[in-house]
C-alpha positions, 0 to 999 in steps of 0.5 A: 475135094469133090469140087476139086476133081470137077474144076477146070483149072483154066478157069482160075486165069479167067477169074484173075483176069476178070479181077484185074480188068473188071470188064468181059471185053477187056479180059477177053482181049487180054486172054486172046479169047472171045467175049462169049468165051470169057462169059461162058467161063464166068458162068461155069465159075459161078456154078462151080463156086456158088456164088455170083463172083461179080455184079454189073455196075456202071464202070464195069464189074464189081467183085463180090466179097467171096471173089475178093477173098479167093483172089490171094489164094488163086494168084498164089496157086497159079504162081506155085503151078507155074513155078512147079511146071517150068523146065528145070534150070539149065546146067552151068558148068562154068560155075558148077561144083558138081561131083559125077561118079562114072562107073567104066572100063579100063579102056576109058579110064586109060584112053580117054579119060585123062585127056577127057577131064583135062578138056572139061576142066578147062570150061568147068574148072569146079567140077570133080569126078569119081571112077567106079568099076562096072558091076551089075549093081552099078548098072542097076541100083547104082544108076537107079539110086543116082550113086552112079551117074553114068556107065561109060564104055560097056560092050553093047552086047552085055545084057542090061537091067530094065530101066536103063538107056543104052546109046552107042558111043564109040566103035573099036577094033579088036587087036591082039598083042604078042611079045616082039620076039614071039615068032610062033605068032605072025602078023595076023591070025585065023580064028582057028590059030587064034583059039589054039594060042595061049591067052592072058585076059582081064579077070571078070570081076565085074560079074557080068558074065561071058565076054564077047571073045568067049562068046564068039569062040563058043558060037564057032565050037572053039574054046581057048586056054587062058594061062593068066587072068589079070586085074588090069590092062598093064599087068596082062600086057607085061605077061604077054611080053614075057610069054608066048601068050597073046591078048586081045584088046581094043586097038587104042589100048593096045597102042599104048603098050607098044612104047612101053613094053616089048610087044607088037600088035597082031591083027585079030580074026575078023569073026570077033567083029567090032567092039561097040562101046556105050553110054548107059544111064537111067531114064529117070535122070536122063533128062537132068540137065547136069547128066545131059550136059555131061552125056553130050560132052562125052559124045563130042569128044569121042566124035572129035577123037575119031575124027581127028584119028586120035592125035591128041590121046595121052602117050 
């Protein structure tokens, strides 16, 4: 053990090459080193192993019994090191049966996931997915233990645990929905008018705390009255269609409901800003080939949808 702590593993490559070539000059040429460098390495090997290892003969160098005995072990050790230090095999989506678990929002699941999955299965038919709710546990222990591969679509303003990597993924615009016959709400809203109206919102079953809308109102000394907290967007939109309340949601989600329900779009107060959605991974696994491939596919999909004006979104 004491020897190993001070032993230069690069010397083992010199040893194996000398065993193959049985000649210092030929070993130097093969390793692209100078002859003095090989001679110095051999001196260090002899001192470290307390054995001459090679003796000069007329045809070159003859290995000692100790050198002969060492060769299989050294060759095997170098092969194991090379195998262990090699980069991981690339991900082959066309033949993979990998199962991915995504923790995500209603927005991604409704607006993007069906089309994304259909396109993905075109090049990777053996893949499968599970969709889970974004929770504090999913963001922390779920990502750390690989029970969750990626968190998709979380607001960039949410505070994250240590050890995770958040990447901006997609920018969305906040809009409001109002009933088609709601004459109390115009085509756009000031922040004061917005705060004065009754609201429908999604219940915070994620446990991630104050959302961006209430945070904005609080920063301006305002608050709102929420008359209904619903578990999903469609139920909330139905409440809006039958009451004088409004709801605030990403534009492309809101557009889904125009053709389904008697509701209309209303421009949200500019103070609400934009909604930046993210892709979140644990830094331990961000370079794992399958996860890296999925990350790239999600980014490419978002870019393609943005560039094309979302023409391929499911109705």
